[in-house]
N, CA, C and O of each residue as an XYZ file, in Angstrom:
372
protein
N     -32.842    -47.626      8.722
C     -33.064    -48.350      6.979
C     -31.427    -48.888      7.294
O     -30.662    -48.065      7.795
N     -30.954    -50.193      7.006
C     -29.625    -50.628      6.973
C     -29.011    -50.872      5.328
O     -29.333    -51.790      4.575
N     -27.897    -49.588      5.006
C     -27.687    -49.674      3.437
C     -26.556    -50.478      3.703
O     -25.689    -49.987      2.980
N     -26.112    -51.324      4.249
C     -25.052    -52.242      3.877
C     -25.143    -52.827      3.172
O     -26.053    -52.591      2.378
N     -24.560    -53.620      3.021
C     -24.567    -54.694      1.270
C     -22.688    -55.382      1.661
O     -21.669    -54.836      2.085
N     -23.064    -56.924      1.195
C     -21.939    -57.677      1.280
C     -20.469    -57.421      0.545
O     -20.308    -57.090     -0.629
N     -19.818    -57.571      1.177
C     -18.751    -57.222     -0.234
C     -17.433    -57.931      0.292
O     -16.686    -57.565      1.199
N     -17.357    -58.991     -0.489
C     -15.267    -59.998     -0.076
C     -15.905    -60.667      1.401
O     -15.049    -61.236      2.079
N     -16.712    -60.663      1.727
C     -17.444    -61.707      2.531
C     -17.827    -60.249      4.370
O     -18.413    -60.495      5.424
N     -17.176    -58.980      3.908
C     -17.528    -57.785      4.688
C     -18.511    -56.859      4.583
O     -19.001    -56.486      3.517
N     -18.864    -56.413      5.853
C     -20.231    -55.266      5.281
C     -19.767    -54.070      4.690
O     -18.768    -53.572      5.209
N     -20.272    -53.500      3.720
C     -19.350    -52.600      2.569
C     -20.938    -51.226      3.265
O     -22.141    -51.480      3.310
N     -20.354    -50.142      3.601
C     -21.352    -49.466      3.597
C     -21.101    -47.997      2.597
O     -20.275    -47.094      2.734
N     -22.141    -48.193      1.605
C     -22.525    -47.194      0.402
C     -22.700    -46.281      0.899
O     -21.939    -45.590      0.221
N     -23.259    -45.380      1.844
C     -23.746    -43.910      2.196
C     -22.440    -43.513      2.860
O     -22.554    -42.306      3.072
N     -21.190    -43.948      3.319
C     -19.935    -43.164      3.919
C     -19.847    -43.122      5.475
O     -19.321    -42.106      5.932
N     -20.339    -44.195      6.489
C     -21.022    -43.895      7.599
C     -19.476    -44.415      7.846
O     -18.782    -43.775      8.636
N     -18.756    -45.941      6.964
C     -18.298    -45.617      7.698
C     -16.614    -44.839      7.529
O     -15.620    -45.455      7.913
N     -16.544    -43.879      7.104
C     -15.481    -42.625      7.164
C     -15.688    -41.915      8.784
O     -14.865    -41.570      9.632
N     -17.195    -41.889      8.746
C     -17.262    -41.516     10.065
C     -16.829    -42.457     11.557
O     -16.477    -41.876     12.583
N     -16.919    -43.828     11.468
C     -16.855    -44.831     12.210
C     -14.941    -44.941     12.534
O     -14.198    -45.152     13.492
N     -14.837    -44.672     11.194
C     -12.933    -44.789     11.252
C     -12.744    -43.719     12.170
O     -12.698    -43.876     13.390
N     -12.633    -42.615     11.569
C     -12.814    -41.221     12.453
C     -12.687    -41.064     13.920
O     -11.606    -40.874     14.476
N     -13.763    -41.146     14.494
C     -13.836    -42.181     15.560
C     -12.686    -43.110     16.765
O     -12.045    -42.776     17.761
N     -12.954    -44.806     15.754
C     -11.571    -45.784     15.833
C     -10.279    -44.690     16.232
O      -9.770    -44.720     17.353
N      -9.929    -43.946     15.407
C      -8.942    -43.104     15.646
C      -8.742    -42.072     16.851
O      -7.746    -41.781     17.513
N      -9.666    -41.764     16.875
C      -9.957    -40.478     18.115
C      -9.591    -41.014     19.331
O      -8.974    -40.480     20.252
N     -10.189    -42.504     19.200
C     -10.170    -43.513     20.791
C      -8.839    -44.317     20.719
O      -8.237    -44.567     21.763
N      -8.489    -44.622     19.819
C      -7.281    -45.465     19.794
C      -5.787    -44.548     18.951
O      -4.918    -45.133     18.305
N      -5.835    -43.138     19.179
C      -4.939    -42.552     19.151
C      -4.461    -42.653     18.222
O      -3.532    -43.455     18.137
N      -5.044    -41.552     16.584
C      -5.204    -41.636     15.175
C      -3.838    -41.798     14.792
O      -3.773    -42.394     13.717
N      -2.662    -41.479     15.288
C      -0.907    -41.596     14.828
C      -0.356    -42.663     15.733
O       0.713    -43.097     15.302
N      -0.626    -43.039     16.490
C      -0.656    -43.777     17.517
C      -0.095    -45.344     16.986
O      -1.038    -45.812     16.347
N       1.115    -46.389     16.992
C       1.002    -47.536     16.894
C       0.535    -48.204     17.520
O       0.814    -47.857     18.668
N      -0.250    -49.290     17.532
C      -0.213    -50.385     18.514
C      -0.466    -52.137     18.345
O      -1.007    -52.806     17.464
N       0.073    -52.422     19.386
C      -0.539    -54.037     18.856
C      -1.119    -54.952     18.041
O      -2.349    -54.936     18.002
N      -0.477    -55.833     17.309
C      -1.130    -56.470     15.886
C      -2.591    -57.010     16.575
O      -3.757    -56.861     16.207
N      -1.894    -57.815     17.931
C      -2.794    -58.411     18.460
C      -4.532    -57.484     19.522
O      -5.306    -57.934     20.367
N      -4.439    -56.424     18.986
C      -5.647    -55.427     19.590
C      -6.645    -54.838     18.384
O      -7.799    -54.446     18.554
N      -5.779    -54.882     16.904
C      -6.282    -54.087     15.626
C      -7.535    -55.294     15.433
O      -7.812    -56.475     15.645
N      -8.145    -53.740     14.744
C     -10.043    -54.601     15.004
C     -10.208    -55.094     13.654
O      -9.491    -54.814     12.694
N     -11.115    -55.777     13.667
C     -11.938    -56.358     12.200
C     -12.625    -55.510     11.702
O     -13.310    -54.596     12.162
N     -12.308    -56.017     10.300
C     -13.149    -54.768      8.832
C     -12.706    -53.622      8.884
O     -13.563    -52.762      8.680
N     -11.804    -53.301      9.057
C     -11.515    -51.828      9.056
C     -10.603    -51.396      8.583
O      -9.699    -52.226      8.671
N     -10.045    -49.853      7.728
C      -8.871    -50.091      6.889
C      -8.362    -49.593      7.542
O      -8.703    -48.580      8.154
N      -7.105    -50.349      7.605
C      -5.495    -49.735      8.814
C      -4.886    -49.706      7.682
O      -5.091    -49.861      6.478
N      -3.460    -49.275      8.991
C      -2.233    -48.775      8.332
C      -1.624    -49.924      9.356
O      -1.952    -50.075     10.533
N      -0.425    -50.876      8.432
C       0.100    -51.363      9.061
C       1.903    -51.889      9.405
O       2.758    -51.504      8.607
N       2.144    -52.387     10.097
C       3.618    -52.157      9.883
C       4.078    -53.187      9.776
O       3.971    -53.995     10.699
N       4.682    -53.470      8.723
C       4.549    -55.386      8.403
C       6.301    -55.697      8.395
O       7.092    -54.924      7.854
N       6.763    -57.122      9.183
C       7.833    -57.256      9.348
C       8.280    -58.585      7.982
O       7.711    -59.666      8.137
N       9.007    -58.492      7.048
C       9.687    -59.345      6.236
C      10.944    -59.267      5.886
O      11.495    -58.241      6.286
N      11.842    -60.263      5.048
C      13.022    -59.786      4.436
C      14.360    -58.870      5.341
O      15.419    -58.971      5.961
N      13.292    -57.942      4.813
C      14.323    -56.412      4.933
C      14.519    -55.091      6.285
O      15.320    -54.211      6.601
N      13.394    -55.590      6.689
C      13.319    -56.006      7.885
C      11.768    -54.901      8.757
O      10.959    -55.801      8.534
N      11.099    -54.067      9.296
C      10.038    -53.482      9.135
C      10.191    -52.606      8.728
O      11.258    -52.014      8.572
N       8.690    -52.167      8.330
C       7.902    -51.286      6.811
C       6.874    -51.297      7.373
O       6.386    -52.056      8.211
N       6.334    -49.874      6.584
C       4.647    -50.046      6.221
C       4.207    -50.119      4.778
O       4.400    -49.531      3.713
N       3.479    -51.193      5.303
C       2.473    -51.198      3.645
C       2.304    -50.110      3.256
O       2.399    -49.108      3.965
N       1.915    -50.121      1.606
C       1.885    -48.839      0.780
C       1.118    -49.521      0.885
O       1.666    -50.551      1.279
N      -0.494    -49.779      0.740
C      -2.033    -49.908      0.788
C      -2.868    -50.289      1.792
O      -2.554    -51.234      2.515
N      -3.871    -49.700      1.942
C      -4.338    -49.633      3.381
C      -5.377    -51.746      3.289
O      -6.108    -52.328      2.488
N      -4.731    -52.063      4.675
C      -4.930    -53.733      5.255
C      -6.374    -53.408      5.733
O      -6.824    -52.263      5.749
N      -7.034    -54.473      6.106
C      -8.415    -55.418      6.745
C      -8.482    -56.797      6.930
O      -8.452    -57.898      6.380
N      -8.597    -56.144      8.052
C      -8.200    -57.489      8.963
C      -9.420    -58.726      8.884
O     -10.382    -58.522      9.624
N      -9.448    -59.713      8.229
C     -10.592    -60.831      8.374
C     -10.375    -62.496      9.212
O      -9.383    -63.107      9.611
N     -11.168    -62.650      9.209
C     -11.483    -64.084      9.755
C      -9.976    -65.268      8.882
O      -9.282    -66.253      9.136
N     -10.172    -64.452      8.012
C      -8.962    -65.109      7.198
C      -7.764    -64.678      7.199
O      -6.976    -65.394      6.580
N      -7.446    -63.982      7.559
C      -5.992    -63.140      7.804
C      -6.302    -61.238      6.858
O      -7.392    -60.747      6.563
N      -5.073    -60.709      6.661
C      -5.257    -60.020      5.794
C      -5.575    -59.590      5.049
O      -5.121    -60.167      4.061
N      -6.664    -58.155      4.572
C      -6.659    -58.655      3.122
C      -6.059    -57.228      2.302
O      -6.588    -56.275      2.875
N      -5.351    -56.831      1.421
C      -5.194    -55.491      1.244
C      -6.872    -54.471      0.857
O      -7.703    -54.596     -0.043
N      -6.827    -54.072      1.345
C      -8.763    -53.092      1.083
C      -8.477    -52.591      0.014
O      -9.432    -52.671     -0.758
N      -7.313    -51.934     -0.565
C      -8.186    -51.657     -1.919
C      -8.632    -52.612     -2.753
O      -9.790    -52.381     -3.100
N      -8.140    -53.674     -3.252
C      -8.590    -54.526     -3.838
C      -9.010    -56.012     -3.649
O      -9.060    -57.010     -4.367
N      -9.365    -55.618     -1.995
C     -10.040    -56.933     -1.808
C      -9.465    -58.321     -2.225
O     -10.203    -58.972     -2.964
N      -8.076    -58.980     -1.821
C      -7.658    -59.848     -1.892
C      -6.612    -59.981     -1.485
O      -5.758    -59.098     -1.558
N      -6.403    -61.280     -0.883
C      -5.289    -61.693      0.580
C      -4.378    -60.936      0.272
O      -3.914    -60.696     -0.843
N      -4.057    -60.478      1.427
C      -2.472    -59.845      1.586
C      -2.137    -61.351      2.906
O      -2.677    -61.654      3.970
N      -0.845    -62.022      1.993
C       0.448    -62.760      2.845
C       1.107    -61.863      3.363
O       1.379    -61.129      2.413
N       1.676    -61.311      4.528
C       2.040    -60.345      5.370
C       2.160    -60.964      6.626
O       1.455    -61.951      6.834
N       2.907    -60.574      7.481
C       3.131    -60.614      9.131
C       2.972    -59.624      9.248
O       3.753    -58.928      8.600
N       1.688    -58.700     10.287
C       1.979    -57.434     10.491
C       2.303    -57.691     11.880
O       2.281    -58.881     12.195
N       2.574    -56.930     12.705
C       3.377    -56.598     13.761
C       2.696    -55.057     14.530
O       2.450    -55.260     15.719
N       2.386    -53.706     14.101
C       1.428    -53.056     14.406
C       0.511    -52.567     13.154
O       0.688    -52.765     11.952
N      -0.759    -51.705     13.978
C      -1.265    -51.201     13.386
C      -1.298    -50.097     13.429
O      -0.369    -49.804     14.182
N      -2.168    -48.463     12.844
C      -3.704    -47.658     13.601
C      -4.553    -47.131     12.658
O      -4.162    -47.145     11.491
N      -5.371    -46.782     12.854
C      -5.989    -46.049     11.229
C      -5.619    -45.797     10.165
O      -4.690    -44.997     10.053
N      -6.175    -46.354      9.074
C      -5.713    -45.432      7.772
C      -6.358    -44.321      7.427
O      -7.582    -44.327      7.288
N      -5.471    -43.021      7.211
C      -5.841    -41.737      7.294
C      -6.134    -41.674      5.606
O      -5.518    -41.942      4.574
N      -7.638    -41.083      6.046
C      -8.133    -40.839      4.661
C      -7.236    -39.970      3.523
O      -6.514    -38.993      3.723
N      -7.529    -40.653      2.291
C      -6.909    -39.701      0.916
C      -4.969    -40.233      1.631
O      -4.141    -39.335      1.476
N      -4.655    -41.018      2.032
C      -3.057    -41.316      2.503
C      -2.627    -42.283      1.216
O      -1.490    -42.749      1.146
């Protein structure tokens, strides 16, 4: 049975299976290692480093890459930022 529902144009899994998938992605990609933004997966909560006028820093919220750009995964709104690196979002971070 498929329990995924659509939220903000992305599939949302109310059963919590996404957490397992994100954990496996963490193992696959090296959970705390930073990766080039060009390799960022779509539709997953990620911690990203961004570049702005002050230099490079970590975004204070989980981000998700969509076909329309980056969104703040907590608020499900577009985030206008320049991502340079990513790693899986640590649950509870």
